[in-house]
N, C-alpha and C positions, 0 to 999 in steps of 0.2 A: 292468663296465660299468656306469652309472649310469644312471637314467632320460634325465637331461639330454643323455647322449653317446648316443641311440639316437633317431635323427630319429622312424622311422616312429610312436612311440610318443606322441608328441605330440598327434596325431588320436585315438588310443585315449582313453575315458573311464577315469577312475582308478579308479572302483570300476562293478562291473557295474551298468548303467542301460538297461533294457530300450527305453524309448524313444530311445535315443543309439544303441543297438544296431541299430534298425530303422532309424533314419535313415540309418546308416552303410552298409546292406544295399540300402535304397532308392535313396541315392545311386549305385549302382553303381561303387563305386571302393573295393571291397573285393576284392581279387585276389592273384594268386601270389605277391605281392612282401610281403603279410601272412603268408602261410605261411611263407615263408622266413623271415622275422624271427623266426616261433618257432622254426624248425631253428635259427638262428644266435644266438640269446637263450639258447638251452636247450643248445645244443650235443648234440640228440639225432639220432640216426637215423632215416631213413625210415621203416623197420617200425616203429619205436615211435609215431610221429607218424601215420601213416596207421591204427594201432590205435585212436587217441584218436578219429579222424575217421570211423569206422567204414568204412574203403575199403580197397581192395588197395593194395600199395605201387605198383603197375603205375598204378593210380588217379589216386594222389597225385602219381607223378611225372609224367604226363599234364595235370596243372595246370603245369606249368613250360612248356609248349607252348600250352596251351589256356586260359591263366588265365581268360578269359572265361566259360568254361563251367560255373565252380564252381556246385555247386546254393546256393540260400537256405540249407539247413541247415547248411553247410559252413562259409561265411562267416559265420554267426550264431556255431559253434563256434568261429571263427577270432578272431572278435574278442571273445569272452568267455575264450577262453584267453590272446590278447593283455592283456586286462584284468586277469587273474589275475598274469599276469607282471609287469607294470606295479605292480599293488600290491605285490606281492612284493619288487620289487626296492627299492621305495620302504619297505617294513619292515626288511628285511634289509641295503640298502645297496647290494648290490652284486649282479651274476646271479649270481658264483660261488656266494655264500652262500646266496642262496635256492635254488639248483639244489641246492644240497648239502641244504639243509631239504626240496624236494621231495621227493627219492631216500632221505630217510633213514625209517628206521620211526619211527612215531609212534602215542603212547599213543591220542589222537583218532581215527584211523584203523584202529583194532585191530590196533595193532603192525604194520600195512603202511606204505609208503610213501606221503605223499598223491597222488603221479604217477600212482599207479594208479586214482582218482578221475577222473581228467582225459577219461574218454570219456562222461562223462556230463553234462547240464548242472547238475543236480543237484549233484554231486559237484566242480564248478568252483565252483559258490556256497557248497557246505560248506566247502571248500580258502578261499574269501575268506572266510568268516566267521571262520575260525580264524586268519587273519591278521588281521583286525580286532581280535578277540581279545586277540592279541599288542601290537596297538598300545596296547592300555588296560591291560596289565599282566600277562594270562595267558600262563603260560612255555608252551613248544612250539609 
């Protein structure tokens, strides 16, 4: 899939932007469909995604039925993750190519896959910075 094929990403910033992220959270429009988009785009299971958000799988699954109860920090993390995914798709052209890169060992991430850094805001920002470097010709 490309960014154009994924409707929910149209409202997501193309780069990490604190102002836009805060506006989205304050608008009250960030909900379960955003969490579901992460799962759909990355094809990862609930266990892996819930670990990113530092919640139990049970809590993550509860968001499906009580989407309006998602705390601001989870909403923020969700928007940042979707922003990163959107940027990655733009850099690699498809979700599959980006996901492959995200799950592959990488020199810049201490020979770990970048996906292991998705559990913190600074980790997401670091991955995003690597994507920007790649746009400007830095390999990996």
